[in-house]
N, C-alpha and C positions, 0 to 999 in steps of 0.2 A: 509894620511895626508900630504900635502905639502904646501910650501909657494906660495901664490897666489896674484896676483897684477891685478886688472881690469884697462883698460882704457890704454891710450898713457903712455910711459914710462917717457916722458919729463915733465909732470905735477907733481908737487910736492904733490899735495893734495892727490894722490893715494899712499897708503903705502902697503906694504907686510904684509899680515896676514895669519895664519895658518889655512887652511881649508880643508875639505874632498873633494876629487876630484874622480869621477867616468867616466870612458869611458863606455857609455850604448848604443850599437848599433851604431847608426851614430850620437849620439849627446854627447856633453861634459856636465856633471852635477857638479855643484860647491855648496856647502852648504853654506848657510849665516850665520850659527851660529857655532861658533868655537867648535870644538871636539864633534860635534854632527851631526847626519844624520835628525834630526827634523828641522822644521822651513821652510822657504821658500828656495827654490832650484833654482838656475840659470841655465837655459838650454841654451846651445850653439849649433845650428845645424852645423855640419862639412861638409855636402856634398856641393860641390861647393866651399868650403872655402879654407882656406890654412893654414899650420904649417911651421914656420920658425925658425931657430936657432938664440938665442940672444947670441951675442958674449961677451957683457959687463958683463954678469953674467955666472957663471959655472954652467952647467947642466940645462940650461933654455931654454924653449920653448915658442914661441908666437902661441896662436891658435886663428884664425879669421874666422868669418862666412861670407858668400856671401851676396850680396846685398847692396843696397844703405844705409842701416841702420846696417851695419856690426859692431860686437863687437869684442872685442879683450881682452884675458885673458893670462896673463903671469904666468908660472908654473915654479918653481925651484925644481928640483928633488935632492934627496938625493945622490943617486950613479949614476954612469956612465951607469951601466947596465939598470937601470930603465929608463934613459934618452933615450937610445937606443931603449928600447922596446916600449915605448910610441910613439917615432919619427916614427918608423916603422908602427906601428897600426894606428895611425892618419893618416900618410900621404896617406895610402891606402884607407881610409875614405874619406878624402878630395878629392882625385883624381877621386871619382865617380862623375857621372853625372845622374841625375834623368831623366828618359826619359818616364817613364809612371807612373801615378798616377791614382788611382781607388778611388774615393768619392762618389760612388752611394750609395743610401739608407742610407744616413747619416742626413736626416732632416736639410739640411743647406738652410737657407734663404739668405746668401750672401757668396762671395768667402772667404775662410780663408787667413789671411795675410800670414802665413808661405808657402802658396801654390807658393807665388811670389820669394821665396828665390832663386829659379833656373829658368832661363830664357831658358833652354834647353829642355823643356817639348816637347815630340813629340806626346804622346797619353794622353788625359785626359777624364776621365769617370766622368759625375756629373749626371748620370741618377736618376730618382726618388727622386728629392729633392724637395725644395720649393723655387728655385731661382728667383729673380725678376732682371730686368734690371735696376731699379733704387731703391735701398732698402730705407726704411725710415731713417734708422739710418745715420748721416751724414759722420761718418768715416768707414762706411762698404763699401766693395769693390763689385760692382754690375758686371753685364756681360759686361759692356762696358770696364772693365778692361782687357778681353780676348786678346784684340788685342796687349797686350805686349809680349804675347808669339808669337815671329816671326819665331820659328821652328815647330810650331804645324802642325801635320798632321792628326790627328784623334781626333774629338771632339765628344762627346756624351752628348746630352742636352735633351734627350727623357723623357716623364712623368714628366715635371717640371710646366705644366699648365701655360705657359708663356702668352698666350692669343696674343701676338705680336710677330712677328720675331725678333730675336736679331740681330740688325743691325750691331752691333761690329763684328760679325764673318766674315761679308762682307770684312773686312780690314785685314784679314789674309790671304795673298796670297798662304802661303804653304800648307793649308788645302787640303787634298785629300779625306777625308772621312767626312761627317756632318750628324748627326742624330738628327733630331728636330720633331721625332714622338711623337704623343700623347701630344699635348701642346696645343690644341683647336686653332690653327693658322686658320685665315681666308684670308690672303693673303701672298704672298710672294713679298717682294721689288724687284724693278728693279736693285738695286744695286747689286743683287746675280750674275749679269753677269760679274762681276770684278773677280770672282772666276775662273781663268782659268785653274787651276790645279785640280778642284774638279772632282773626278772619281764616287764616290759614295756618293748619296744624298737621305736621307730617310725622306719623308713627310707623313708617314702613320699616320692614326688616328688623322686626323686633319678635319676641316671644308671648306676645299679648293673646289672651283668651278671653278677656272681657273688658269693658269699659266701665268707669264710674258714673252713676247716675247724676253727679254734679255736672256732667257736660252739657245738661239742658239749660245752664245758666249762662252760655255763651250764645247770645242770640245773633251774633254777627258772624258765627262761624259758617262759612260758605264752602271751605275744602278740608276734608278729614281724609288724610292718607292712611289706609289700614291694610295695605298690600303686603303680602310675604310675612303673614303672622302665624298664629296658630288657631283662628277662629274655625268653627264648625257649624256656625250660623250666623245669621246676621244680626248684630246686637239691637236690642230693644230701644235703646236711648236715642238711636239715630231717628226715631219716629217724632222726636222732640225738636231736632235740629233742623227746622223748617227753612233756614236760609241755604241749605245744601241742595244742589242740583246733581250732584254726581255721586254714585256708590262707587267707592274703589277699595275692591276687595280681592284683588287677584293674587295668586300664590298662596291662598289658604288652605284649609283642609274640609271644605264644603263637600259633601257627597251628594246631597240633595237640594235642590232649587225649589225652594217653598214660595209659590207665587203669593200665598196669603201675607207673607211678610212685607213683600213690596207693595201690595195692596193697602197696607196701612202707612206707607209713605208717599202720599200723593205729590210731594214736593220733588221727588227724584225722577230725573228725564234720562240720564245716562247711568247704565248698570254695566260695571266692568267686573266680570268674575272670571277672567281667563285664567288658565293655568291652576285651575283647582283639581278636584277629582270628581266632579258632577257627573253622574251615571243616569240622573232622571230628574224630570220637571214634574212637580205635583201641583195642580190646579184644583183647589178645595171648592171653588166656585166658578160657573160658568161665564160670568159676568167678564167684560173685556177690562184690559188694564189700559186706560186711556193714555195715563201720563208717561209711560215708557217709550220713548223715541229711539233710543240707541241700545243695543243689547250685545255684548262683546262675551261670548262663549268660547272663545279659541282654547285649544289645548286641554280638553276635558275628555270625558270618557263616554260620551253621549252615542247611543246607538241610533236612536230616533229621536226627532224633535218636531213637537207641533207647535208652532209659534203663532197659530192663528188668535190666542187669547190676546197677543199684543197688537190690537187692531190700529194703532197709530204708529206702528214702527217703521222708521226711516231707514236705520243702516242696522244691519245685521251681520256679525261676525260669528262664523262657526267652523273656520279652518281647522284642520288636524285633530278631528274627531275620529269617530267611527260610524259615522251617519250612513244609513241605508236609504231612509226615507227622509224627506224634510217638506214640511208644509208651512207656508208663509201667507199672511194677510198683505195683499197687495195695494190696500187703499192709498196709502203714502209713501210706500217703499221706494227708496231712492238708490241705495247701493247694497249689494249682496255679495258677501265674501264667504264662499263654500268650498274652497279647493281643498285637496288633500283629505279626502274622505272616501267612502265606498258607494256613493250615490247611485241608485238605480232608478230612483224616482224622485222628481222636483215638481212641486205644485205650488202655484202661487195664484190665489185667489182674491179679489178679482183681479183682472188683468192690470198690472202695474203700469198705470200712464205716467208716473213721475220716475221711472226706474232709469237710471243713467249709466251705472256701471255694475257688471255682473261677472263674476269670476267663479266658475265651476270646474276649473281645470284639475287633473289628476284625480278622476273620479272613475265610475263604470258605466257612465251615460252610453247609451246605443243611439239615440237620436236626440235632436234639439226640440224641446218642448214646444208646443205649438203656441203658447201664450207669448213666448220670446218674440215672435214675428209681428205680434199686435202691439209690442211696446213701443210707443211713438217716439219716446224720447231717450231710447237707448243708444249711447255713444260708443261704449266700450264692452265687447263681449269676448270673454276668453274661455274656450272650450276645448283647450289643448289638452293633450295627454288622456284621452277618453277612448272609447270604441265606437265612434260615430262612423257610419258608412256612408252617409248622405246629408247634404245641406239642402234646406228648402230654398226655393226661388225666391220667395217671398221676403226672405231674410236681407238678400241684397236689394230687395225695393224699400228697405226702410230709409227714409230720407235724412234721418238723424245719425246712423250708423256710420261711424268715422273709422273704427278699428275692429278688426276681425282676426283674432288669433285661433286657427283651428289646426294646428300641427300636432304631430304624433297622435293621429288618428287612424281609421281604416278607408278614408275616402278613396274610392276607385275613379270618381269624376265628380266635376262641379256642374251645377245647372248649366244645361247647353245654351239656351238663348237668353241673355240677361237683358233687362232693361237698363235705363240709365241708373247708375248707382253712385251713392256719394262716398264710398269707401276710400280712405287714404291710406290704411295701413293694412295689407292683407298677407298673413302668415299661413301657408298650408304645407310647410315642410313635414318632412318624414310621414308621408301618405303614400298611396299606390297610384298616384295620377300618372296616367300613360300621355295626356294631352291637357291643355287648359281650354276653356270655351273660346271658341273662334272669335267672338266679338268682345271678349273681357277687357282688352285694352283699348278697344274703341270706344265701349260704353262707360268704363271707369274712367272718365277724364279728370277725375279729382285723386287718382291713385299717385301716391308719392313713393311708396315703399311696398315692394312684393318679394318675398322669400318662396320659393317653391324648390328648395333643396332637397336632396335625398328622396327623390321620386323616380320615376321612369320615364320622364319626359324625353321624346325624340326630336320635337320641334316646337317653336313658339307662336302663338298667334300674332299676327299683325297688328300694328298699332294705327294704321290708316290705309285706307284703299286708294289714295292719291298722294301726291308728293308733298301736300301740305298735311301737317299734324298738329292735333291740340294736345299730346302727351305731355304731361308734367312730371313723369316717373323720374325719379332721382336715384333711388336706390334698387338694384336689382341683384338677387343672389339666387343661382341656378346650380350651385355646386352638386356633384354626386347625382348625375343624371345620364342619360344617354344621347345628349344633343351633339349633332354634327355640324359640318361646316354650313349646312343649308340655313341654320338659323341665325348666322352672323349677320347677313344682309338685313334681317328684320330688326336689328338693334338701332339701324340708323333711323327708325321711327321715333326714337326717344333722345331728341337732341340736347336734353336738359340732364341727361343721365351722369352723374357723379361718382358713383360706386357700382363697379360691375365685378361679381364673383361668378366665374364660369370654370372652377376648377373640378378636374377629375370627371370630365365627359370624353367625347371622342373627337375633339377638333384635332385637325391636322393642318389647318392654316387659318390666318385671319387676314383676310384682303386688305391691302394698304388703303384702298379707297373708301372702305369702311370705317377704319380707323380715323381716317382724315375727318369724318363727319362727326366725331364724338368729342367736339372741342371742349365740353366743360367737364370732361371726365377727370376725376382726381385721383382715383383710386381703383387699380385692375388687378384680379387674381385670376391667372390662367394656367395655374399649376396642373400636374397631374394629367396633361394631354399628351398628343404627339408633334406638338408644333417644332418645326426646325427653324424658325426665326419669328423675331417680333417686328412687324412692319416698321419701315423708317418713317410712315407719316405719324407715328407716336409724337413727333415733334410738334404736331399741330395742338397737340393738348397740353396748352401751356401752363395749366393748373395742376397738372399730375404731380403728385408727391410721394405714391406709393405704387411700385411695379413688383408683383410676385409672381415669378414664372418658373418654379422649381420643377423638378421631376418631368422635364419634357426632353426634347432632342435638338435643343438650340445649340447651333455651331458657331454663330456669328454673333459677336457682342453687340447688343442694341445700341441705338442712339440715346439711350435714357440720360447720358451724362449731359447733354445740351439742355435739359429742361432746367428751366430757373428754379422751380419749387421742389424739386425732387428731394425726398428725406431718405426713402428706404427703397433699397434693390435687392430682391432675392432672386438670384439665377443658380441655386445650387442644384446638384443632382442633374447636370446637363452634359454637354459634349463640347464645351467650350476649349478652345486651343489657344487663344490669345485675347486681349483685352485692348481696345482702342480708347484712348482717354484724350480728352481735350488739354489744353495747356494748364488750365486752371479748373479745378473741381468745383461743382456746383456749390454756393455759399452754404446752404442748408442741409447738404448730405451727411446724414447720421449713421447710416448702416449699410454696408455692401456685403453680401454673402455669396462668395464663390465656392464653397466647399463642394466636395462631390463632383469635380471636374477632373477626371484622372489625366487628361491630356493637356490641362492647362499649364504653361509655363510661363512665368513673368520674369522679366529682366530686372535687374538692380533698381534702374531708374524708376520703372512703373511701380514697384514694390515700396520705394520710398515716397513716391506720390500718395500711394494709397494707405500708407500707415498714417497718414494725418487724419483719416476718418475716425470718428469716435468709436465705432464697432465695425471693423474690417475683419472678415472671417475667410480663411483658405486653409487648404490642407497643409499640414507641415510635411516637409519633405522626410523620406524615410531615413532613418539612422540606427546604427547598431545599438542593441539593448540586450544585455546578457539575460535579463529577465523580461523577456517580451511578454506580451499578453497571450493567454493561453487560447488556442485556436478554436476552442470550443465556445467560447462567447465572444460577441462583437456588440458594440454599443454605438448609437448614436444620439444626439441631443440637440435641442432646439430651444430659443427663447424668443419671445415676441412681445414688445411692449403694449400697453393698453391705453387708456385714454390719456391724454395730454403727453403723449409719446414718452411717458415715465416707465422704465423697466424696473419693476418692483418684485421680480423673480430671479433666481439663480440656480443653477444647476452644477452637480458635482460628479466628476466621472473619474475613477481611479482603477484602471485594468489591473495594476499590478501592486496591490496595496501592502504595505509594509516589506515590500521587496520578497513578498512571498506568495504563495500560491493562492491568494485571496484578491478580492474585488471589492469595491466600496462605490456606491451610486447614491446621489441624493438629488431632491429638488426641494426648493425653499421658496415660500411665498410670503411677501409682507404686506399684502393687501394694497395699502395705498402708501407706504414707506419703503424706500430704497434701502436704507441702512442696515437693518436687520437681517434681509437676505445675504447681504454682502458679508457681514460678519459670520453668519453661519457657514457660508460657502468656504470662507478663509479659515474657519476654526475647527468645525465638528470633526474633521478626518484626524487632526493631531490629538484631539481628546479621545477619540474612539481608539487609537493606537495605544495611548497610555492606558486607558481601561482595560485593554485586551493583555496588558502586561500584568494586571492584577487577578484577573478573574477569566475562566473560560466559558462560564455560563451565559448563554446568549442574552437571556432577558435580564440579568443582571448588569451585564456590562452596556448593554443598550440604554436601560433606565439611568445608569449613573452617567453616562455621556450626555444625556439630554439635561440632567439636573446639574452637571458641572458647566454646561454649555448657558444653563441659566444665569448662573452666578457671574460667568465671563462676559454676559452681555453688559453688566455694568450699568451705567446711567441709561445706556441707549435702550435698555429692557424695562425701564422704570414706566414710561408713558407709551413706548412701543412694542410692538410684538410681530410675530410671524409664525406661520405654519411650515413643517419640515417632515420629511420622509427620508429615511436612511435604509438602504439595502446593502447587506454585507454577506458576500460569499466567502466560505472559508471551509478549510479542511485541516484538521489537526493530524500531520502525520505521527505524531508521536502517540495517538490514542489508536489501540488497536480496534476498539469497537467503533471509532468515530467514522463519519461519512460527510461528504460534502453538503452543507446546509445553506439555505438562503434564509436569512433573517432580516424581516422588515420590521421597522419602528416609526411610528408617525404621532405627530401631533396636528390639529388643525384638520384642514380639508385636504391636504397633500396626501394622496394615497397610491398604494402599489396594487396591481393585479397581475397575476400569474396566468399564462395561457397553458394548461394542461390538457392534451387531448384535444385540442380545439375549443375547449370550454374554459371559460374565465373562472379563476379561483381568487376570490378577494384576500388580500393579505393585510389589509389595514383597516381601521375603523374611524368614522368620523364621529367625534364627540361633540354634540350640540345639545342645545336645551331639549330637542325631542326625544333624547335618550331618557328613559325613565330613571335609570340608576344615577345619571348626571343631574336631572332634574331634582331628585331626592337629595343629593348632595349639595346643591347650590341652595336649596332651601334651608338646609341644616345650617349652611353658613349665612343665611340671611342676606344674601345678594339680591339685587333688584334687576330684574328682567323687563326691560322697557317693551312698549308694543311693537317695536320693529324686531323683536326677539334677540336683543343683544343683552349680554351681561354689563349692567351698569351703562348701557347705551353705547358700548365700546366694540365688543366682539361678540359674534354668535358662536364660536367655539369655547367649549368650556375647559379644553387641554390645548394648551398653545405656549410656544416659547415667548418670554416677555412678559409684558403687562404685569410688573410685579405689584402695582398699586392694587391689583385686583385679587391678590391672594388672600385668603386660601380658596375663593371661588374658583379661580382660573389657576390651573396648575401646570407644570411641565411634564408631568409624568405620561410617559408615551403608550401607545398599546403595541406590543411587541408579539409577533408570531413568526415561528420558525418552521420550514418545512424542508424535507430532503428532496434534493433534486433527483429526478428521474429521467429516463430516455423520453419519456412522454411530455416533458417541459419543453415548450417551443421557444418561449420568449416571456418576459416580463415588463409590464409599462409602469413607470413613475410619472405622476402627473400631479400638477398645481390645482387650485381650486377652480380657475377659469376652465380648464379641460374636463374635469368631472361634472361640473355644473352644466356642461353643453352636451357632453356624451355619456351615455351609460356604459358600464364595464363591458356588457357583452357587444355593444356597437364598437367599442374601441378595439376589443379583441379582433372582431370580424373584419374590421378596417384594414388592419395591419397585418394580418396573419399571412397573405400571400404577397406581401412586400419584401423582397429578398434583401435589401438594403436597410440596415438599421436607421441610418441618418434620414433616408427618404421616408421611413415609417414615421419617425417623429414629425417631420415636415408635413406628412398627410393629416396628422391627428391635429395640430396646430391649425391648418388650413380649414379642416372640417368644423373645428371648434368655433373658429371665426366667422365662417358662413353661417352656423347655425346660431349666431346671435351673441357671441361672448364679446364684450368690450373691455375685459381686465386682461392684465398680463398673463401670459401663458408660458408655461415651462414643460417640457416633456422629455423623458429619456426612455429609450426603447433599448432592452438588451436582449439579443438574440442568442439562443442556446441550440447548440448542435450536437448531440449526443447519441452514439451507436450502442447497439445492445452489447457488444463484445468489450465495452469499456467498464463493465461492472463485474464484481464478484457474486456469486449467489450460491456459495457452497453451503451455507449454513441454513438456507431457506427451509429444506425439508426438516431439518432438525428442529425448527421453531425457534431457533436462536435470532440474535440481530443480524442484520445483513452485513457481511465484511466491507470494508472500505475498498475502493478502487487504489490501486497503487499511486503512491504521490508523484512518481516521477515520469513514468511512461505516458500516462492517459491524461486527458484533459480535466482540470480541476473544477470546473463549474457544474459537475453533475456527480452523483454518488454511485448509484447502485442498479441493478436489474431486480425488478420485483416478480418476475416471472418465475414461476416452479419449473424447475427442471425434472425430468424423468428419472424416476430411481434406478433405472437399469443403468446408468452412466451416461456419459456425454461423447458422442461421436466427434472427434477432433481431427481435422483434416492434417494430412502431412506437410512437411514443410515445402515440398513442391507446390501445394495447392495456395501458399501464401500465409496461412495462418500462424503456424510455428514461426515463419521468418518475422511475421509483423510483431509477434510477442517479444522477439529476442533481437530486434533490430535498433538501428540507431535512431535517435529522435533529435528534431530541430530544436531550436531555441523557442519557436512558438508554441511548441508543445510540451514545453518544461518551464517551470518557474525557476527563480532564483535558487530555492531550496531543492536542489538537484539530487536525484536519487534514481535509483533503478528497479524496477519490478520485472525487468526481462528475466525469462527463464532460459537455461541453456537449452541449446536444440537438441532433444533425444531422438533418437531413431524412431521410424514410424511404427515399429513394432513394439517400442515401449510406450507409445501412446495408445495402443489399441484399447478399446472400451473394454476388451474381456482381460485386460491386465490384472495378474494376481494381487497386486498391491493392496488395493482396497475396493474389491467388487462390489461392495454393498453402499459405498459411500458416493453420491451424486456429487459431481464436479462441475464447475464452469468453465468456460472457454480460457479463462486467465489461469485457472489451476486444475488442468484435467486429472492428474495424478501426482503423487507425491514421491518423485524420484530423489534419492538423497544427493545425487549429482546436479540436480536440474530443479532444486527447489525455488519458490517464490520469493522474491525479495522485498522486505519491508523495513522502513527505517526503525531503529530501536532507539530506547532511550539510553543505550550505552554508547557514549561518544568519547572519543579520544581528541583532545584538542591537540592541534598542531599547527604552528605557523609555517611550516615548512612544505606541508603535504600539498601536491598539486593534485594528482589524479590517481594516486596510489602505486605509483610506479617509480622505482629509484632508477632505472635505467632503461634503455631500450631493449635489453636482453632479458627483462623479468616480465612475467604476466602478472596482471593484477590478482590479488589473492581473492579466493573465493570465499564470500562470507564477510568481506571487508571491502568497503570503497569510501571514496572522498567526494566531496563537493569543492575542493580547492581551498578551504580552510579548516577542516576537520576531517577525521578519519571516523567512518561510521560503521558500526557491526550490524550486520544483516542478521534478522531472526524471522524465521518462518513461522507465521502466525496462523497461517491457513491450513496447513496439511501437517499437522503434528499430533494426530490422534493415534497413530500407529505405535505399537510398542517397539522398544529398540530391537528387541528380537526378530521381529517381523521385517525390519528395515534392513538388518544386516543380512537376513536371508535372501531379500530382493536384490541386495546389492551384488550378490554372486552371480545373479543372472543378467547383469548390464554389461554389455561388451565395452571393450576398451574404447571402441571410437567414439561413444557417448559420454566421455569424461572430459569433455572441453570446459575450460574454465569460463567463468560468467564474464558478461560485459562490464566494463568499468565505464560509467558515462561522468565526463567531468564538464566544468563549466563550459558552455557552447558560446561562441563568439559569432554567432551569425548576425546578421543585420536587423535592427528591429523593424517591426511592421511589416516584414515580408514571411507571411505564414508559409511554410514549407511542410511538404509531406516527407514522411520518414523515407529515408534511402534502405531500401531491403536489399540492394545489391551487394552489401559488404558483409553478408553474413556466410560464415563458413566454418570449417574445423580446424583451420591451421590458425588463424589469428583473428581478433575481434578488432573490428575499426572503433576508434574512441569517436566521442562526438567531435571532436576538434579537427579529426580528419587523420590522425595518426594510427598506426596498427600496433596493437598489443601481441607480440609473438609469445608462443607458449613458453613457460618456464615454471620450474617447480619449487621455487623459493616461497616460502610462507612466513617469512619471519617479520612480524608485525612492526617491530621498532626499526627494522631496516627500511621497511617501506615509509614508516611515517618520518624518519629522520633523513634519510639518503634521498629522498625524492627532490627533484630539482627546485629552486626557489621560483615561484611566480614573478616574473617580471612586471613592474608597474606599466601601464599602458593599456591601448586597446579600449575595449568597452566595459572593463571590469573596474572596480575599485579593488586595488591590490590588497591583500590581507595584511593586517598589521605585522610589521617584521620586528622581531626583539632585538634589544639593544646587545651589540656584541659583549659589552661589558657585563650583560646580566646573563650570558650563557655558560653553562657549565663545561669547563675545559678540562681534560684529561692531561695530566701532567705527562710528560714524556718518559719520565723514570717508570711510571705505572701503567704505561700504555700495553707493555707486553703481557703484563699479568692480567690485565683487563680482558685482553684477547682470549689467554688461554682459559679463564673462568668461563667466559662466554661459550667457548668451543666445547668445554666439559658439560656445561648446561645443556647445550644442545644434543649431545651424544646421549645425556641421560633421557631427554625427551624423546629421542629418537634411537632406539637401540638397534643395532645391525640385524638385518635378517637375511635369509638366503634369497638369492634371485628370484623373484616370484613370476607366476605366470600373468599374461595380460589381464585376466578377470581380478586375479590378486593385486595386481598393481593398482588397479581402479579402487579397489577397497582400501588398499594401503595410503593412497593419497586422500580418500575421503576421511580416513580414520585420522591421519594426520591433521587434517583441517579441524574435525571435531575437537581434538586433543590441545588445539592452541591454548597455551597458557595465557591468563588474564595479566599476567606481571612476572618479572625476573627478579630473581635474588641476586644482586651483586654487592660487593663492598662498597659500592659508591652509593 
């Protein structure tokens, strides 16, 4: 608290007052209220200002700001010590000069006033704002004010959508760097020629088609960015800019590369023309182009390329074209990138003696060119994903070769007798190798990495013929071979082994003595074998941090908890029965997976100890659930962390989505971030449930779900993003023409593939810049694709959740595809980017097709991907489908109509229909004694029904009534579900007619009454059944047929109420309860026969459902809200009801048995929809 005075000392109006004064950073803050820090605060910027001593007053200082509107505050200090301290600190601040200001991403519409306090700015960053040259507000400062900065050297105005070039910057002669990228500029003014000191000029991401000739007046211009504009040819003015050495014109509209234009620019050495639409190269003269040393033609439309004219070429990029032949001059060639083409011929002349890197992967080469073996300095050779059948022996003799990648070819063998080779990394995975050369590991004494996964190896070559070994092998991947126990002793020849993957082989044991010698082992994966135990000598591997041994027959928990460095243990899908733990868990243990061990039982103490692990997985005990998962689908999922042990993926699985006959599965991948996948996992299911209330159109509700999710990511989605795939299985029982559908929606590289008839059916699409329509869209929005193939250097996916700052180039709109599930559908897989980058969809489907357990299937996919070279986080979900032919109705197939849906109550919900045609002469249906009729009309367990309980069971007709020669509909083909249309055995289907009732339990008002045919309940409402399959016949024909039906066939239908079986226990339907005397309900009670069909009685007199069990009790009405009949009117109401019933049911003479059946059916058909009562 000091005495403060504002303004000039000579003015008498300014008086001294006691105020709070604070020095905060580079500003002086003065309170406007006495003895308080509240109220208005006066801020005085001190940078560029001055502090002076006031001699007229003791211990007084004058603080002044800089600029034309500077202000001054006088402060008197109480002591000399405080005076000196403030003078020293403020003098230091005032002596500073602002040289660099960053105001990017601040949503600025005009330049802030305090920006002009200092005229000494040299670097100003204003990118990604909304600046305008002339703001609408009169007092606002526009871009025309920038010329006041006379010392400015660097100015960044990118991504402001200016529309017109800011002419004011042409008046700043000191500018050396100007960035006006992504501003929708269509022209550059001629005044730009006045900027003689400009060295870097960035015009990328605009709509420029030409450049002014005045650019030649910039003698110091060394870099001119013209990428992602509208140029169709190289501007002629560039011939005059001799200080430039790089031509940057990627992402334009050039269709022809004219070498003559490059010939006129001898100062250009590096030519970047990627992401154009160049189809051919025209060389008007035969002379060589000596000055071009680097040529980038990636992502064009070239079919053939003869680059011999570039005789001094050093680096050539031509990836992702359509090249069939390629000719290059090899005098000075150092690096060749030609992957993802269709090359069958590759010629380099003369032999490239300086070539050190060569990537020709993903082509159609059948052999390695001879000149490759003669390249003396070749260090890295990638020939993967070709059709090569043999590697030349001379290739391994190259003393400079360090890395050889030959995976995904057709190699049957490697050269037999190898001389000493210097290869350090050898990848021969996904070939047809039966054995490796016998002296490979002895001659390759520099080999550190060997991947021979996905071959047919049965044994391994020895590392030495004596006890001493010189092997320095550190990583060995042998997954998915035919290796047996005989190869295990050979591993001891590699004492420095750190990573060992031998999953999915034929190992039955791992000798303890051999494990003891692998002391430096850090990671081991021996999953998918037949091991019964892990040797106790694993204790010798003191550096071990990862043990993966799922899908074996392990019965005894290994001694892995004694390892001090252990982090991850996966023992899922084994036969463990107990777990032995030390008193204290390992300090670094992060993950323990014990799922899939059905015999495992853990006591409370063990569970309490294991729950301290960050990621502990174990099967949940079975518990009752009224809406258990349908038995026709089962799922398993797995997640594995990548580099730095960060789990950047998440999985979602809801077997009983929305408490209905639906399911929802998802996989989310955040690439390098953890936040977005977690948010997607927690939120997307709720959003989808809300969208399903608004629309039933698959594409509409899926698209809306992703768009709403984008908004709900909030600030996390501004700078971060994530890929996602959702799969929704649904069936609308209220839609007569509906069927079970699987709808997949994805953004990013998370994808879904369905296995149908053993073949993969892709349901997703990966939108990246290589997609032609996506590249066209990105160019329209003028986004910059960097050399690593990422939009603005951030993401390679053009459709992804998050990254809102990249909008509209990157959008969250998903690819949506829906298919009707059929009996031929076996399973579908959801996977993250890491899975599909390592496995093709064909390989993934083939790998898990014969795996009976869904959890084991996901584990296998994850293990294969990691052994094949994936280092990213991986998530996979496998949903297995089990569908039978008799679960579908095909009545309408021959008529050309849509396939009717299966019944929503009885049969599993994950599939829809049978697409096979039935013979037109009728369908032979077995009698009830054969089990078919019983299966149709039997009781079902909870696992086969969802919470939307219904019945499609038909009454059990006599065998004669179901004969294929039945006169009912002789020419109408029927399916097993709907063989013939009998009036007293019609098929049941949910109707839109629903009577709400809070009292209805199961449609019975007492144990003496039978459920009403045509009406059933699911515990909270009474639903009317409607036959939607068999209603073609005329009413007259129906009545004639009823006269032929014996009385024994007139049993009432089954009433299926909410089942209270235990959750997670899939049970078969119990067919023993089928009979003609009474029907067993799903809850175990029997409904005896009774002829009461009063809908109101059934709905109101049914016993109340008691709360408890596994059901959420239906809402009970408040007694005060119920309508109560007064006692004095009770007799009158009963009389009216009796009269009404007599009117609806007139007395008839005693009928014969056949007439009784017709009468009962007629009464059912004539049930009124409502009653007229005085109340």
